[in-house]
N, C-alpha and C positions, 0 to 999 in steps of 0.2 A: 264735286265738292265745292261748297260756297266758301270762298276765302275773302273775308272783309279787308285783308291787307294785301291782296294780290297786286294791286296797282300802287302800293307804296314804292318809294324810290328804291332802286336796286343799289346795294345788296341787302337793304334792311328787310325787304320782303322775303329774301332767302333765309335770313336768320330767324324770322318769325315763323316761317314754315317748318324749319327744323325743330324749333321749340314746340310747336303744335304737334308734330308727329312724334317727337321723343317724350315730351312731358305732358301732352294732353291739352296744352294751352300756353299762352304767353303771359307770364306774370309781370315781366319787366323787360326793357330793352337794353339796359345799361350793363356794364361789367359786373361780375360778381367778385367778392373777396373770399378766396378759398383759404381755409386753415388746415385742411387735411384732404387726403386723396378720396376719402369717403363722402365729402360734402357734395350735395346735389347742387345744381345750378340755381334752383330756387332759394336754397339756404344761403348760398354765397351772395346772391343778389340782394336778399333781405338784409344780410350783414352790412352791405354797402349802404342801403337806405337807413338802417339803424344808426350807422356811424354819422351820416349826414344829420339825422334828426337830433342826435345827441349834442350837436354844436349849435342848435337853434336857441334863441331866447324863449321865454315862456309865452304861451298865448295869453291874450289875444293880439300879439305883435302883428304888425302889417308885414306881409311877405310877398315878394315877387319871384316866381319861378320862371327862369328864362329857358324855354324849351320844355314842353310838357310830356314828350314821349307819348304814352297811351293814357296819360292823365291819372294814373294810380297814385303817384306821390302827391299830386295836387289835391286829389280827393281825400287822402289821408290827412293832409295838413288842414284841410277845411273841417273834417270831422273832429280834429283835435282842438279846434277853436281858433286857429289862425285866420286873420283876415287876408286870405291868400288869393292872389291873382296869377294866372299863368298866361304867358305869351308865346306864340309860335307863328312863323310864316307859312307853316305846312297845313293846308286845309284838309288834307286826308287824315292827318293825325287828330284834328279837331273833330271830324266826323266820327272817327273811331272812339275818341274820348267821350263824346256826347252819347253814343250808343251804350257805352259801358257805364257812364256815371250820370247821364241825364243833365239837367240844369243845375245840379247841386254844386258844380264847380264853375268858377268865374274864369273864362278864357277870352283873351283878346287876340284876334287874328292880325298880328303885326310883328315884324322883326324888331329886335332891340333898337336898331339904328333909328327907327322912325316912331317908336312907341312914345306917346305924348308924355312930356316931362312936367306936367302941372301937378304932380304929386310925388311924394317921397315915401320910401318903405324902410321899416326898421331893419330888414335883412333882405338881401337879394341872393338867390341860390342858382348856381349853374351846375347841373349834373350831366356832364359830358356834352355840354352845349357851348362852352367858351371857345372850343377849338374851331368853331365855324365863324367866329367874329374877330376881325383884326384887333390886336391887343390895344392899340391906341384908341380905336373907336369904342371898344368895350369899356375902358376905364374912363373915357370922357363921359359916357352915359352914366357910369356909376357915380361920378361926381355930381350929376344932376339927380339921380334917382335913389341912391343909397344913403339913408340917414345915419346908419351905424355900421352894420356888418355886411360883408360879402363873403360867401362860402362857395368854394369851387371844388368839385370832384371831377378830375379829368386827366387825360394823358397829354404828355408834352414831349418835344424833342429835347434831350439833355446834352447831346453832342452833335457835331456836324454829320450829315448823312441821312437825316430824317426829314420828312415833309410836314410834320406837325409843328404847331407853334413852339418856338423856343421858350423854354421855361425862364431863362435869364431875361429875355425881352419882356415877358409877361410880368415878372416881378419888378422890373425897372419902370414899366408903364404904371403899375399900381402905385409905386412910390411917387412918381412924377405927378400923379393926379391926386395925391393927398391921402393915400391909404397905407397903413402900416401892417406888415405881415405879422400876425400873432401866433400862427401855428403852421407847420408844414410836416405832413406825414408822408413818408415814402411807402406806398402800397403796391409797388411794382410787382414784387414776388407773389403777392396775393391775387393781383388782378390778372397776371399773364395766363394762368390756367384757363381763363375764359376763352382765349384764343384757341387753346388746344381742344376745348369742348366742341367748338364748331368745326375746326379743321378735321377732327377725327370722324365727324358725322357727315360731312359733305359727301364722301364717296358712298357711304351707307345709304343715303337718300337720293342718290343721283337720279334714279328712275322717277321718283316722285317729283323732284325739282324740275325735271325736263317736261313731265306730263302736266303737272298742276300749275307751274309758273311759266312754262314755255322757255326755260333755259336751254341753251345748247350744251353739248358735252364740253365744248371749248370753254364756255363760261364757267362750268363747274370746275374744270381743270385749273382755270385761271384763279378761282377762289381758293382752291386747295394750295396752289403754289404761292399765292399771295399770303395765305395764313402761315406757311412755313417761313417766308421771308419776314413777315411781321413779328413772329415769335422770336426770330433770330435778332431782330432789332432790340427787343426787350432783353434777351440774354446778353447782348453786347453792350447794353447800357446806352444805346442810342435813344430809345424811347423809355419813358417812365410814367408811372401813374401816381398822382398826388392828391392829397386832401390839403387844401389851402384855406386858411381863415384870415381875413383882413378886417381891420377896424379903421374907420375914418379917423384921421389924425386930428 
């Protein structure tokens, strides 16, 4: 089996393989937003993207997507008429996005911290990418790059005991750098079933994961146990998932 994502960083390659085996392909990498037990992962992930799109200004606004995933959202934004640019430090994701979308998407191989600041964008979007950037650094760059809106869909630590970015610190840094929070939606209950989706399927595809990706049984067990603990953090209110919309003051 030829797996274009086999060498993606672990455990992203694991999640992509499970989606491929279960769904026939990988539509997206981000959390889904589930509204009922009968929702498919594709429907739930599409609901998340639609929520994000509903907060955008009208095209042809200039837009920066920080972290491109597989490039699908960037490609859709481009088709809708946005002057969209995507940035990522991950060359493997760029190769995958180019194979899927060709040269129709504008991608820069650069982390946010060093992305050239000689231009500003009407809106900057983070779809599960803000968690990889220190809050102070992120908002310092937004002060340089964001002309108006910053939209974030991501998970945060809400209480002590988690390893994700603390939400309180993220909000404090936004205000300190001149951005006012205009909207906050708590999507934790809708996002958490995404964890269950993968946790339940890891044992089912153990043989394929060890054969196709070279995982050990111990690694699969570690992912299963990690999923149980991660879901418990959501249930206990340690972690939460938010839509955040900020406007430059």
